[in-house]
Structure formats: C-alpha cells, structure tokens
N, C-alpha and C positions, 0 to 999 in steps of 0.2 A: 309446484306441480307442472308448470310449463317446461321447466328444465328437465324433469323426469321424462315427460312425453317426448322431448327432443332427443334425449339420450336413448330412449326405447326405439325411436325411428332410426337413429344412426346405427344402433346395434343390429336392428332387424335387417338392414341392408347388407350386413357382412355375413361371412360364413364361419365366424369365430365361435368357439365354445365359450359359454358365459357362466360365471359364478355369481349368484345373487345371494347376498347375505342380509340378515336383519333379524330382529327379535320376532318371536312368535306373534302372529296376528297382524303384521305390518303390511301384508299384501305381496309377498314374494311370488306366490303362484299367479296372482293377477298380472304382475310385471312379466313373468315368464310367458304367460298366455298371450299378452299383448305383443311381445317380441315375436312369438310364433305366428300370430295372426297377420302381423304386418310384414313378415319375412317371406322368402321364396318357398318355404316349406308349409305355407298356410293350407295347402290342399292335402297335406299329409297328416298323419296321426299326431295328436298331442296327448301324451300318456303320462299323467301325473301319478306319482307313487308317494304315499305318506309313509315314509320309513319308520317314523315314530310309532305308527299304529301296527307295525309288524314285529313279531318276535325275531330276535337276531338270527335264530335258526332258519327262518324262512326268507330272510332278506336276500340272500344270494340267489335262491330259487326264483324269487319274484323278479329280480333284475335280469338274471341271465337264463332263466328257464331250467327245465329238467326233463329227463327221459323217464319213461315208465319204469317203475321198480328201483329207481335210484335211492329212495328212502321210503320208510313206512308211510303209506298214504298217497304215494305217487302212482296212481292207478292208470295214468295216461301221460303221453308226452305233452309238455306245456311250454310254449315259447315264452321267453322272458319279455319284460317291458322294453328292454333295449332292442330286441329283435322286432317286436311289434311296432316300435316307433321308427323302424328302418326308413331313413330319409325324412323322418319327421322330427319330433322333439320329445325327449323324455325329461320329466321334472322329478327329481328324487329329493324329497324333503326329509330333513333330519332335525327334529326339534326335541330330542330327548334331553330332559333336564338332568338326568343322572350321568350324562356324558359331556362334561364341560367343554372338551375340545370341539365337539360337534354340535353343541347346543344351539348355535345360531346359524348353522350352515344350511344353505339350500342350494342345490346344484341343478342347473339345467344343462343337460347333455344333448347336443344336437350334432348330427353328422350325416354324411351321405355315403356311409359305407358299411 
C-alpha cells in the first residue's frame, strides 16, 4: 500500500496522461481521484464517467457533448465530460464484460487544453 501511495504522489506531480488498469472493484477510481486531489488540478473538476453504465449509442455524446437537435432527444446543447473537466480530470471507466479487449481498462484523461 505504501508503494501505491508513493506512486500516486509521483504521478500527481507530473502533467502526464495516466492509464489505470485493473479488475472491476479494485479501486481504479479511488486511485484516479487520489492523483487528482494531490495534483495541480485539484481545484478543478474531477468528472468520473462509468462507460459500462451507458449504452454505446450515448457514450460519444457523454464524453464529447452534443448540440440541440443532433439526435432524437437532444433538446438542448450539452457539453461533454471532457469539456466540463477542462483543465481538470476526466475518468472514463469501461468495465464491460462483453468486450474482452476493454473489460479491465480504466482511463483517466487529464489535460490543460
């Protein structure tokens, strides 16, 4: 556990993009939130997205947003999580059991632009 805390502290000081992987339930979001809190973006938004809980048809809209009328049910412009987390941190989790290639991936995307 001490090794993980040291790694989180080291990563939090950098401006690097981070890929966090692991089985469902091992604490990927906790690690991502710890990196965010200890890093220079801690005063900005931390925007977690559970991709497994979204139908694939809405995933793109949730991450990138949409404009009014772009599809049925889009009654207003909506910014995506990536825009909402501008200069903050977006955590996109994908734990779909039916998609073997992505089943254990969890991606924390952070950037200043």
